[in-house]
N, C-alpha and C positions, 0 to 999 in steps of 0.2 A: 432702905432702897438706894440704888445708885442711879444717877442721871446719866444716861447715854446720849450722845449727840449723833444725830443722823444727818448726813449731808448728801444732797442729791447732786450728782455730777454728770454732766454730759460726757459720754465716752469719747473724749478727744485728748490728744497729747497735751500735757501741761496743766490739766485741771487739778489733778491730785497734788502736784508740786505746789500749785498756787495756794491750796488750803494749808499745806505744811508750812509754807513761807509766812502766810498771814498769822498762823498760830505761833510760829517761832518768833516773829517780830513783836507779838503781843505778850511774850513771856509765858505762853501756855504750853504745858508739857503733855504730850500724848502718852497715856499709860497703857493703852491696849487698843487694838483696832481690828476691823474685819471689813472686807469689801465684797459685795455681791454685785455682779454686773450682767447686763444684757448687751446686745449689739449697739444700743442707742444710749444707755445711761447706766450709771452705777449708784449704789447706795453705800456710802462710807459710814460705818458705825464706829464710834470712838468713845473711849473712856478717857477723860482728860482731868487734870488737876483743878481746873476752874470752869465747870460746865456753864454757869450763867454768863460769865465773861466771854466764853467761846461763842455762844449763840449770838451775843451782841456784836462781837468783833466780825464774825463771818457775815452777818446781815449787813453791817456797815460797808462791807466790801462787795455786796451784791451776791453773796453766796447763800443759797437756800439751806437753812439748817433748822432742825427742831430737836427738842429734848424729849426723851422717853424714859420712864422708870423701868429699870431692870433689876434683877436679883443677882447678887454675887454670892456664890456658895462654894464651900470646900467639899471635894469628893475624894475618896481614897484614890491615890495614884497607883492603882493595881488593876489587873485585868478584871473586868466586871464591876469596878467601883462606880462608874457613871450609871451603868444599867440599874444597879440596886437603887440608887437615888431616884432615877427617872420612874421606876416602878411605883414609888410612893405617890408621885403626881398622877400617874396613869390610874391607879386605884381610886384616887379622889376625883377622877374625870376632869383633870386640868390639862388643857392643851398647851403644848410648847410651840410658840410661833417660830423661834429660832434660838440658837445658843452658839457660843464660841468660847474658846479657852482664853484665859488671861495670859499676858506675856510673862510677867514676873511670877516667881514661885517662892513666896516667903516661908512656906512650911513644906512638909513632906507630902502634903495633899496637892491636888490640882485645883486651880481656881477656875470656875466656870461662870460665865455671864449668861443669863437666860432671860428671855422675854416670854411671858406667859399671858394668857388672856384673863386670868383671875389671880392677880398678883397677891392680894391680901390672903386669899384662901391658900395659895401656894406657899406663902411664908408660914402660915399656920401648920400645914402638912409637913413641911421641912423641919420646923422646930419640934413638932411632936415626935418626929422620927430621928431627932438629935443630929440633923445635918447642920454643920456649922455655917451660919450666915455671916458673910463678910460685910462689915460696916462701910459706909461711904467714906468716912474719915480714913480708914485703913487703905481702901482702894486708891483714893486720890493721893496718898502719900507713900505708897510702897517704895 
């Protein structure tokens, strides 16, 4: 499993740049990210090369951050590739809370980060259906 960092940001100018500055100064590399926002706040979800250090550094700077386990998987980078993989989870009654694609592409497949409510069961279903799971070591060092 991969540890994703979630940062809760007030939707005001400068909040995102502050996070990026803090991580840069601490020598932490952002590998992938996604931002969901409302009018008042946003949730920055990141994959970084040093997740535990990231949480510590952000909290020391008064920035609210938490770690969450997510799955990184490879899906065929073809029309319908993602749908086929998601059907395995649907048939196993596993709900997907959210997902996003990873920035770098080390293979011909797309890399998808996914948060599910039953992570152990989801991993079993994906492995049973021969969906390549990407290790944390590989994600942190792409």
